[in-house]
N, C-alpha and C positions, 0 to 999 in steps of 0.2 A: 690246480696243477701249476707247478713252478717251471717256467721255461726261460732259458738263457741262450742268446745268440753269440757264438764265438767269431771274432773277426781277426784274420791273420794278415799282417801287412809286411811287405818286404821279405828279403831273404831270411833274416832271423825269425820273423814271425811265422813264415810258412814252415820253416824247418822245425821250430818248436811245436807248431801245430801238428805236424806229422807224428812227432813223438808223443804228444798228448793224446791224439786220437787212437794211437796204437795201444797206449795204456788204458784208455777208457774202454776200449773194445775187450781187453783182457778182464778188466774189473767187472764188466756187465755181461761177460760171456756172449759177446757178438763176434761173428766171424768176419774175415776179410771182405766177404761179399754182403755183409749187413744182415745175415741170418742169425737169429738167436739160437743158441744151443742150450737147452734146459739141462742137459746132462752135466754141464760144467758149473751150474749154479743151483743151490738149493732152494732159495727163495725166489719169489716172482721177480720179474724184471721191471717192475714199476718205477724203480729209482732212475732207470735210463732215460725217462721222458724229459728229464731236465735238459740234457744235451742231444738227445736223439728224437727225431719224429718218426713215426711208423707209416710207411706207405701202405697203399691198398693192397699191395701184394704180400704184405707181412714183413717185409724188409725194414731195418732200421737205417735211417739216413741221418748223418750228423747235421745238426743245425748250425751251420758254419759257412763262412765266406772267406776265400783265399784271394788276395789281391796283391799283384806285384807289377811294376812297370815293365820288367823284361820277363820273357817266358820261361827261361831255362829252369829255374828252381821249381816253378809250378809244374813244368812238364815232367820232372822226375816223380811228381806226385800222380800225375795223370797216367803214368806208365808203370808205377811201382806196385808194390804188394797190395796196396789198399785202393787200387785204381777202381774197383767195383763197388767200393763203400760210398764214395762221394758222387753227388750229382754233377754232371758236367757244367751246368750253369753256375755252380758255386765257385768255379775256378776262373778268375778273371785276370787277364794279363794285357799289357801293352806291347809295343814293338821295340822300345828302347829304354834303357834304364836311366835312373836319375843321376848317375856318376858321382854319387856321394855328395850331391848338391841339394841342399834344403830348398832353394828357390825353384829348382826344376820339379820337385815333387809337389811343392805348394802352389806355385804361380803358373807354371806353363804346362808341362807334359801331364802331370797328375790331374790338374783341373780340366784340361782339354780331352784327354783320352781315357781316363779311368773313373773319374768321380761319379758321373751319371750312371754308368753301368753298375758300379759297386752299390750306390744308394738304391737302385732299382731292385737289385737282388736282395738287399737287406729288407726293404719294404715288403717284397714278396714273401720272404720267410717270416717276417713279423705278422703279416696278415693271416698266416696259417696258424699263428699261436693264439691260444685261448687265454693265457694268463702270462704275458711276457714280463719278466722282471727287469731285464736289462741286457747289457753287453759285456763280454770279456774281450779286451783288445790286446793282442800280442804283436809286439814290434820291438825294434831297437831305437835307441836315442841317437846313434851315431851314423846310420845310413841315410842316404837321401830320400828313399822311399819311406823308410821307417820313421824318419823324422818329419819331412815336409808333407808327404801325402797323409800321414796319420793326423797331423795337425789339422789339415784341410777337412779330413773325413770327420774328426771329432766336432769341429765347429758345425758341420751340417747335421750330424746326429743330435746335437743340442737343440738345433732349430726344429728338426723333425720329430724328435722323441725326447722332448725337454724334461719330462717327469721320470723317465727311465734311468736307472743307475748305470754308470759306466765304470767299470774297473779295468785297469791296465796291468799287464805283466810285461815289463819293459827291460831289455838288456842295456845296462849302462856301460859305456866304453871305459876301458882301462889302458893307461899309457903303455903297459908292458906288452899288451897283445893287440895293439891298435892296427887296423888295416888301412887307415887313411888319416892324413894329417889334419883334415878338417873336421874330425869327429867331435872335438870340443865345441866348435862353433855350431854344428847341428844340434848338439845336445842343449846348448843354451837357448837356441831359438825354439826348439820343441817343448822345453820346460814351461815356457809361457803358456802355450796351449794346454799343457797338462794341468797347470794351476788353475786355469780358467774353466776347463771343460770336463775334467776327470774327477770322479768322487773319491777314488782310492787307487794309488799306483804302487804295485809291489816291484821294488827294484831288484834286479839281478846283476851282480857284478862279475864281469867276465874273468877278472884276475882271480876272484875268490873261487869260481868254478874250476878253473885250472889247478889251483892249489889243492882243492878237495880231491880232484881226480888223482893228482900226482902223490899227494902226502897221506891221504886217507884210503883211497881205493887202489893205490899202487898201479895206476895206468901211467906208463912212462911217457908216452906221446899221446895225449888226449886229442881226439878230434871232435868235430862238431856234434856228431852222434852221441858221444859220451856226455858232452855238456848238456845237450838238449834233453837227454833222458834224466839227467839230474833235475833240470828245470821242470820236466813233466811230473816228477815225483812231488815236487813242491806244490805245483798247481793242483794236482789230484788231492793232496791233503788239505789244501785250503778250500777247495770246492766240494769236499766230501759232505760237510754239513748242509749243502745245498741239495745233494742227490739222495742221501740216505736218511731215513726216519730215525729219530732218536731225540734224546733230551737236548742235544746240541744243535737240532735242526733249526736253521735260520733262513731268513730271506736275504736276498742280495743287498737290499738297502741297510741291513743291520751291520754290514761290514764297515760302512762309513761311520756308523754310530759308535761301534766298538773299538775301531782301529785308528780313526782320524781324530786327534785331539782338537785341532783348529783347521778350518778350511783351507788355509794357505799352506798347510804342511801335510798333504795326503800321501806321504811316502813311508809306509811301514816297511820293515826289513823281513824278508822270509827267512825261516830257519829250518833246516832238515837235520835231525839227530835221532839215533846215531847213524853214522856212515860206516857200513861194513862191506869189505870186498867180498865178491862172490867166488867161491872156490879156491880161496887162498888162506894160508895160515894167518892167524890174527896175533899180532905181538901181544905180550902179556899186559902191557899197560892200557891196551884197548879192550881187553876182554873182561868186561864188567859183568858181574853175576846176574844183574836183572835183565840182560839182554840174550839169555839163552832160550 
């Protein structure tokens, strides 16, 4: 059995995680309360065991951990549409944020208030796995929690789970849509930890996401939900070979073998094509015959 733990850190990681688990539930015919609906899926739901664990009650529970230094973003998950899907212990928060400061996430608040609780929950989920393959880590390079605390967490994961693969899905900042002037500094500092402790990092460019939404999907004013659902489609496509049986079925460790040419350059670029707007007329230049 192939099992993977998803770790969502900071505002970007948590919000991307919400979109990803929404899509996983649709793909595996799992309801908002974790109950499998066989009427929505022809085949057995064995492919869901990669990301979901099945409780004694029969409900499917995501094999995930959400961690953020401030509670507001995680609270929307606790009270949202999928509040009955996640176990309460999987959502870990502090009392004050990192204020876009790498040092607060790495050296002070993250280390003091969040690290041990997060590692304890990860170990608890890992102990319940029979064939843990590794970790998928979702975060941003520009935020204080996403950069500082993720660097700290990955160092500790390398010590505790040295032989397990660690793949990242990271949002890289763009100057046109920057929310803080210190994003470049946070990115440089967390890149060091990424090179040292990550096997493969799929980069997501904020500006590229905005351009796709505006120019290809005709969303005039994209919000974070639009961007995150684009990212979730990329994540779903990349992890499809982990979840479904077939000739392209691979282990998590094979991502590094196939996508990383040298260990100091673990940054493949994700590509999603074609991008077609839903419910809108398609310009002739985008209406190619093979996509009907």
